[in-house]
N, C-alpha and C positions, 0 to 999 in steps of 0.2 A: 462407424460415420464418423468422419471428421466432428471438434465443434467448431460453430462459428464464431469467430471472435470480429475482433473492431478491426475494419478494412484501412489502411497507412491513407491510402488516398479519398476518404471521409476524415480522416483526423485533423481539425481543426488546425491553424498555424498562428503566429503571431513570433515576431521579432526577437519580445518579452518570456516568452510559456518555448520551456524544454523540451524538444522533438522527441517521441520513441526513442529509442535508441537501444545495442546489447546491453544495456540492463533492466530497460523496459520491457522488451523483449521477454525476457529470461524470465521475467517475474509471472508474466503471463502463462510462460509454458511452464511454473510450479503449476500457478492453477489448472492447468493442463492434463498437467500428470497426477492430479489429486480428486480430478473431475467427480471420480467415481462416490470417492469417499466425502467433497463437499456437496455433493446432489441428493444421496443420501441422510445429509443432515439437516435437508431442508432448512434453512439460511436464514428468517426472518427482516433481522437487521443487517446493513452491510454495510461498511466504512471504508474509505481510502481516507487516511492523510495523504495530503500533497499531490493532489491529483495530473495537475500539470497540466497538459494536451485531452489529460480525459482516453485514455488510449487503454490505460489500465481499468478504469473503473467500469467500462465501456465491456468490453472486454469479460467484465465477468458478468457483467448481468446478461451480454449474450448466452454465454456458458450454465447459466442458470436456467434462464427464459426458453429456451429452445427446447426445454425437454418437464417444464409440464407448466403451470398456467401462473404470470405473472406476479408471484408472492410476498418476495422479493422486495423492500423498501431498502434506498439508496443511500449515504450519505456523500458528498468528499466535498472539503477542505480544503482550502489551502492559503499562505498568505499576500501571492501575488492574486491581483483580481483580473490582470489579464490571461489568466491560468483558468480560471472561473469562466469565466465568460469559453472560452476555447472547451474547456470545460464540458458545458452547455449545448454548446455545438455539434462537438462530437457524441455528445448522448444522443439530441435529436437530430443530428442526420443517420445516427443507426435505430430510429423512433422507440428509442428507451427514453417512459418518461416518468415515469416510481424512482425521483430521484428530487430532492434540497441537497441545495451546494450553500455552502455558506464559506466568508473571505472570514479566519483566524488567523492564530500561530498555535500550531497545532489542534489543541480542542478547546484553547481558550473560552471562557462562555460557557461552556457543552458538559464537561466533566460529570456532572452532577445529575443533569439528565438522561445520561448514556451510563453511568453507573451501572453493569451489571445485565448492560442490553445487547452488545453489539455480537451480534457471532460470528463475522465472520470481518476481520479490519487486517485489512492489502496498505504493505509501507512501505511506498521506496525516498528513502527520506535525500537529504544532503548527509553524501560520503564521502565528500573531498576532501584531504585535509587541507585545512587553511589558516591563517591570522583569523584567530576570535573574532578579531574587528572586522573579518568577512561578513560575518555569517547572521542571518534574519535582513540583510540587504532588500533594495527596490529591488524588482523584475529580475531578470534572469539569474542573476547570482544567488540569488537564493533558493533555486533550482539545487544546486553544488554544493556551498560553500560549508563544509561540516566543520570549524575549528579543528582544534588539535585531535592527531587522530580519527580526522572527521565522526566525530562522538558531542560533538555539543548538545547535536539533535536527537541525535540514537540517543543517547543517557535520558533525554525529559520523554522521549515516545512511549521505553520503557516501563515506566513508570505511569506513563497514563495507561498506558495496554492493562496492566495492570489490574487499576481501577475498573475500565468497563469496559472488559472482555466477559462478556456470559459464564458459567459456570462449564458449559461445557462450549466454548465458544473457541476460534484458534483465528492467530496473526502468522504474516506471510513476512517475511521480514529482507532484504535488498540491504545488504554488507558486504564490504570488501574488507581482502584480505589484513589492509593498514589500519581495521576500525576495530582489529582483534577478535574477530565470531568465536571464539572460543571462548573468553572473558564475557561475550556479549550472552551468552549460553553460562555460563555459571552466576552471573546476577541474573536469571531469571529462573533459571534451578532455586537458587535460594530465594524464592518469589513463588515456588511448589509449581515451577512450572514446570513440562518433559520438553523436549525438543530434537528434530531430527532434521537435517541438512535436506530441500528437497531437490533442489535444484544449482552442481556446481559448474561454470563456467567461467576460462580463462579468456582474455583476447590480450589483442598485441598490448595495451595502455593497460589492463586490469584485473584481476580474476576476484569472481566474482561468485556466493553463498548466498541461496536461496534459503533462508530458516522457517521453520515451518516452531510455530509454539505454540502449547497446546497443559489446560488445569493439569495436573499429573491426578487427583482425582477421576478425571476423564478420559473417554474410550480417544485416543486419536487414529 
């Protein structure tokens, strides 16, 4: 039986919030393709950095809650307040109540209390190559402007992920070919992580890779 995921018609929209698109769908498809493994882990704390419309974190919550009592807790962060409002509406429209929403840049102010505690981390970061001065701008631009090689935000997230992931935690990260995903994997390997491309998808405009990372001492 197919898993239940967020319904597009129930996803909140706002002119300053990134709508679900090919990258969002590819990330959810990666979670679906790995759902048996995710469910077997019984993740307690799930986190999305940059939740946007809430489509991904809501889909993850529905995948987990469909097969067992709602034991997982969810945290969604975004630098854009309009995105957090949309995420809240999308979660509520799908009956998901076990979530905290935090307006912050990546995990600023939260890293200490989350160190080593995140079982599942999902990230669809700003990955489009742009001038550095466009990174972190207010509104919709914050969802896609990634700086040189689209890596300015991604490289910061890699540092944060190493710190907050639990010993057996996993991260699913959206990357673009221009982000040099092979280099990203080498960086994470140097931090002691294994990796696997879960979904690879080419569209008219971009070539996407959804990469799963885990600490090498843990099973994947």
